[in-house]
N, C-alpha and C positions, 0 to 999 in steps of 0.2 A: 862615649854611647850615652852618658848621663843626659847630654842635652837632646836625645832623640825620645826621651821618656815623655809620653803624653800627660799632658796636665791632669791631675784627677786621679790617675792610675795608683800612685802611693799614698802613704798617710801623710797628713800636714804637719805631724809633729815628729821629732826624734823618738826613738823607741828604746827603752831598757829592756832586754829579753831575758828573762829568767827560764831558763832550758834544765827542767829538771829531768833526770836520766841522760846526762849529755855524753856519757860514755858509752852509752848503749847501742845497739845495731841501726835502730832507726836513726837515732842522731847522726851516726856515723854515715849511712848510706843515702840520707834524704837532707835531714834537717841542717847540718853543718853546711854542706856544699850549697843548699839552697840559701841559708842565709848570706854566705859569701858572696852569691852571683847578686842577690837583692841588693845588698851594701855596695859591693863593688861597681855594679851598674848603675847605681843612682835611683835605684826605686824608693828607697829610704832617706830622708833628709839626713838622718844621723842616726846610728846604732851601738849601742854597748850589749855584749852578751855576758852571761853570768852563767857558767856551768855549774850545775849542783848533781851530784850523784853520791853512791856509797864509796868510790874510791878514794883512798887517800893520797892524792896527788895536789901539786899545788899549780898556780895558774901557768907556768912555763910548760909542766906535764899536760895540761889541757890542751895548749896551743899546739904541742907535738903532736896529740891526737888528731885535733882539727885538721892540722896540715896533712897528715897521712890521709885523712878522710877525703879531702878535698883533691889531693892528688889521686886517689884511686877511684872517686866515684863522681867527680864532676864532668860534666859532658863537654865543658867549654876549657880553653886553655886559660892557664893561670899565671897571669904576670908576676913577677916578682914583686914590683912595688904595690898592686893589689892586694898580694898576700901581706905584705909588710903593715899596710894601711889596716888591714882586717884583724891581724895579730893583736895590734895595739888597742882594739876594742874588747877581747878577752879576758876575761877574768873567770875565778873559780872558787867554789867554797864547798866543803863537803857537808853533807845532810848532818853528819855528827856534830858539826860545829853547832848547831841550833839557830832558832831564829833571830836571835839578835845579830849574830855575825851577817847572817844573810840580809837584813835589813841595812846594816852599814855599808855592805857592799852596793846594794841597789841604790844608797843615796849618795854614795861616793861617785858612782856611774852618773848619775843624774846631773851632778855639779860639772860634769864635763860639757853639759849643753848651755846654750844661753837661752834662758826663757824656759815656756811649758814643755814638759816631756810626757810620753805615756810610756804604760808597762804593759808588756806582754808574757804571761806565763805559758809555757807550752809543757805538759805533762806526758813526757815520753817515758811512761812507767807502767809495770803491769797493773791489770784491772785492781788487786788487793792492795796497792799500793796507793792509789789514785786519791783516795780519801784524806790519809795520812798527809799527802802532800798539799792538799787543799788545806787542811787544818794548819800546816806548817806556814804556809803564805797567810793565812788569817791570823795567827798569833805574831806573825813579822810584821803586822800592820801593812802587808804590802797590797790590800784591796782596792784602795782609792786609787783613780786613774788607771785601772788595769781592766784587762780581758784575758781570759783563761782558754785555753786550747785543750780538749779532753780526747783521748784517744778511745777506739771502742774495745771491748763491748761495752755497751751503757745498759748494763744490767745483764741477767740470763734469763728473766722470765718478767711478768708483770710485776708482781711484789718486790721483786731486787730493784727495777727500775723507779718504781714509785720511791722506794726507801732510798735509792742513791739521789734521785732528783730533789728530793725534800732534804738530804743533808747536804747536797751542793748549794741550794738555796738557803740555807743558814750562813753562809758566806759570801757567796756571789749570787747576784742578781741575774735572772735567765737572760737579760738582755746582753750582760758580759760572759756569757759561756757559749764556747763555739764547738760543738762536736764534729770532730772532723770526719770526713769521707773522701779519700783522696781520689775516687772514682768520679766524683762531680767536679773535682777539680780540673779534669783534662778537657783540653780545648774540645773534643768531639762531643762529650756530654752538652757541654755549653751551645754547641753549634746545632744541637735540637732544637732550641728555643729559637736560634734565628733561622734554622730551615722550617720550622712549623709557622712561625708568626710573622715573618717578613715575606712569605712566598705565597700569593694568591693561588698557585697552583695545587698546594698540599694541605693546606689547612681545612678547605671544603671535604676534602676525602679522608679526614683523619677522625674515623667513627666507626660504628659496628654496620654500618651500611656498605661500606667499601673494604674493611680491614676484616679478614678471616680470623687471625690469630697473631700473636705476638710470641716471639722468644727473646730471651736475655740469656745468653751463654757465656759463662766465664770459666772454662776450663782450665788447670794450671798443670804444668808438667812438674813442677818443683814437688820435693818431697817436704818433710815435716822438718826434718833435721833436730836440732837442739830444742825446737818448739813442740816436741811430741808429748811432754809432761804438760804443758800449757793446754795443748790442743785437746788431751784427753777430757780435760774439765768443760771443753766448750763444743767442740765438733763444727761441722760445715754449716749447719743451719745456723747457729749463733754466731759464729765467726764471719760469715760472707753474706748469708740471705738478707737477715735482718738489718745488719747497717751499710750493705753494699748493694744488693742486688733490688730489694725494696726501693731504696732512695732512687735507683735508676728508674724504676718503674714509676715511681711519683713523678719523675720530671717528664718522662715521655708522654704520661697520659693525663695530665693537668689540663684544665682548663686554662684560657688566655688571661694572664694577671691584668688587674687594670692599669699597671706600670711595671718597668722593669726596676722595681725597688724590692728590696728585702722582703719587707713584711708582705705585699701582696703576694709575692711569688710562694713564700713559705705558707702563705693560707691557702692557696691553690694546691700545693703537695699533700697540705693536712686534709682537704677535702678528699682526696683521692684516697689517703689511708682510713678515712672515716667511712668511705664506699666500700672497701675491701671487705669480702666475706670470708668468715673464718676459715682457716686452712683446715681441710679435711684430711686426717691420715691416710683415707683410701686414694688421695689425690698425690700420695708423695712416696717416692722411691729412695730408701735411704743405702747407701754403699759404703764398704771397707775395703780399702785394697789388699790384697793378699801379702801379709807378711808385716802388717802395720803391728799386730799384736805382739811382735818380737823386739820392738824398738823401745828405746829407754824411756821409763816413766810410764809405760802403757800396761794396762792390766791384762793378763792372758785370757781372759773372757770379755774383753772389752765390747761394748756396743756402741763406742762412738763411731759416728758417721763421719767418713772423710770425702764423702761423694754425696750431694743430695739432688733431686730432681723434682720440680713439683708444679701443680697446675693450681694457677688462682684466678680469681674472677673481682671485677670492679662492678659492683651493683649500682652504676648510675646511669642516666640517659645515654651517655655518649658510649659507653662501653658495655653495656649489659648484654650476655652471652658470647662475648669474645674471650677465649682462653687466653692467659698469658702463662706460657712456659718458662720455668727458670730452672736452670741447671749450673752447678759448679761442682768441683771436686779437685783433689791432689793425684798426684801420679798418674795425670792422665796423656793422652795420646798427643795432645797441643796445647800449648799456650795460648788462648785467644781471649778477646772481650768485645763481644758482638751482641747488637741488638739487630734483631731480624724482623721485619714487618712484612708479613704474607698478605697480598691483596686478594679479595674474592675472585673468583674466575667469572667469565662471562656466563651467564644462565644458560646459554644453549651454543653450541658450536656450528658454524657452516661448512667447517675444513673436513675434506673426506679422510677416512681410516689412513692411517700411516704418515700424516702430513706432518706429525710431530707436535701438534697441539696438546697440552698437558702432560707430555710425557717427562719434562723435566719441572714438575710443579708449577705453582702459582707465581705470578709476578712478585719479586722481593724488593722492598727498600733495606739497605744495610748500613748501620753505622758501626764501623769499628772504632773502639774507645781506647786507641792507643794513644801516646802522648802527642803525636801530630794526626789530625783529623783526617780520615778517610770516609767517603760515602760512596755507594753502588745502588744503582737503579738497575734491576734485570728485567728483561720483557722479552717476548716472542717478535722475532722479525724472520722476514723472508729469506730464503737462501737462494744465492745468485744462480740463475740458470733457469731450466725449462720446468713447469710444473709446480704445485705449491707444496714446498718442502719448508718447514719453519725450525728454527733454531732460536735457542735461548741466548740472547747478546746482552750487554750492558753498558751503562753510561758510569764513568767511574770519576770522582775527584779525590784528589789526595793533597793534602797542605804541601808535600815536597814539590808540587808541580807550579806552586806560586813562588814569590819573591819574599813571602811572610814567613817561611820556616823558621828563620833565626828570632822571631819575634816570640816564638811559643814560649811559654812559661812552662817548667815541669809542675805537676800538680801540686805537690806540697808548697812549690814556691807560690804559686796562684793564691791558695789557700791561708798561707801565712799572711800575705800581702792583704787579702780581704779582711781578714780579722784584724790586722794592725788599723783597717779603716773602719773598723766595726760593721763591715758589711756581712750579713748574715744569709745572704742569698744561697749560698751553696753548703749551708750548715743544717743540722739537724735540730728540731726543736725538740723541747721536753714532751709536749704533746703528741707529736708524731710520733716519737719512738716509744711512747706507753701504748699508742693506738696499735703499733705493730706487735708490740709483745701481746696485747690482748687478743688480735686474730690468730696470734700463732698459739694460744694455750690449747686448743682441741689436739695440736701435735705435739707439743710439748707433754701434754698429760698421758697420750697415748700413742707415742711413736710406733711406726711398724718396725719390724726386725731388720737389722741389716742385712743386706746381700752383698756377697763378695765379689770383686771384679781384679782382673789382672791389671799390673801397673803397665802403663802405656796404652790402656785400652779406652773407649768411650765410657765407660761405667757399666753397670749391671746389665743384663739382657732386657729386665722390665720396664726399661725407659723407653721401649718401642711402643709396647702397650699404652703407657702414660700418654703418648704423644699421638696415637692412632687417633684418625686414619691420616694424620699428617706425618710427616718425618722430620727429624732434627736437622737443622738446617748445616750444622757440623757434623760430620766431616764431608758434607757435601756442598760446602760453600764455594763459590766461584772464587778461583785465585785473583788476587789483586795484580793489576799490571806493574810491571817493574818500572820504575820512574827513571831509572837509567839502564835501558836496555844496552847489551853488548853492541857496539859498533856505533852508538849515537852521540 
């Protein structure tokens, strides 16, 4: 497979990856399987991985953890020879061993390469441990030739975000920091750029004159499980909206960059964030699912939201007056990741009453942010037969319909690869994250009370007033056609 990797996709130099939090849940589910795939498939010219965590284990213990993780979570078949080669690239050091031992492990790993290599530090740790890990890397002298990936949240409000960035910049320059948002690593999110800027059909209508409103809807069926204690200090807005949904909004709403290079794309995203109006508490519905307060680590009178829906506006020439509706929550009816763009309806209808026009809402362009890209364009068409009866029909595209589905990288794989290459296109800047906390200040200082909703529902009833006179696209979204229908 290595011979089929396009030139320029991977980094030029071998990589030493310092994976802090190497025995944690994210490392097991995503990072270790992802690094195994990137390494065994030839995306990286050479790779050594040093696991770091609080666990008192040795290198063989870490290899056993990694082997179990790859076996359980890898979406691809694991060949024995590939695993043996990858296992030989794994080393481990405990956090308690200190910076000198970590430095020695990195230098030993680098000696395995002929010529120059680069370092990638991935901090898969809770927010309260991130700065300690950063300073450990600084004390170990591992800043040179290195890049660092940071997990969310990036602060909890504007003062904390400013302070966090200042502390980070004491050790790492901004161009070495990669704040990860795995939503933007998905093929469908990147396909928005291709869809908009490569097609003359859609870019001319991508504005307030033709688009009525936009919905970004990320409901989740999952409960919080062992994350309840963390979530109690964070909530849905800090956990999902600032770090994920606003980033998708910026990607979808930005102006055309001067080139598909990281700096111009980041600048256009930041222009969107600068143009956002402050979030008004009256435009927000906060919810909490029934039973949340009885979970471990949660206060009996908790006001933490497990659900949030909001309306926001981008006050610039392209989007003035167009509402953007965002919704996300836990324990909801379905798990989806949808961007839905509603086009304005014709100003006057010539069709007779009862023809079906407007009965099923406006035309929609829908992006499904699943790992494999899917898009759908719905519109009215005439029903066959006598008379003038119209039905909503759709044109759909799914990556599964092409021969390229095997080329799709999982989101974390793509983002790790980009960070190794120094490509900031899909990452968040300090300026962008601080601006988003700034527009969030009115909501954080005066949040509306939480409203209760039943697990397995679509959230509190107040969400319908928030979106009126429109309707939430989910649960009314048209179903995706089965790429493998029975009998095909």
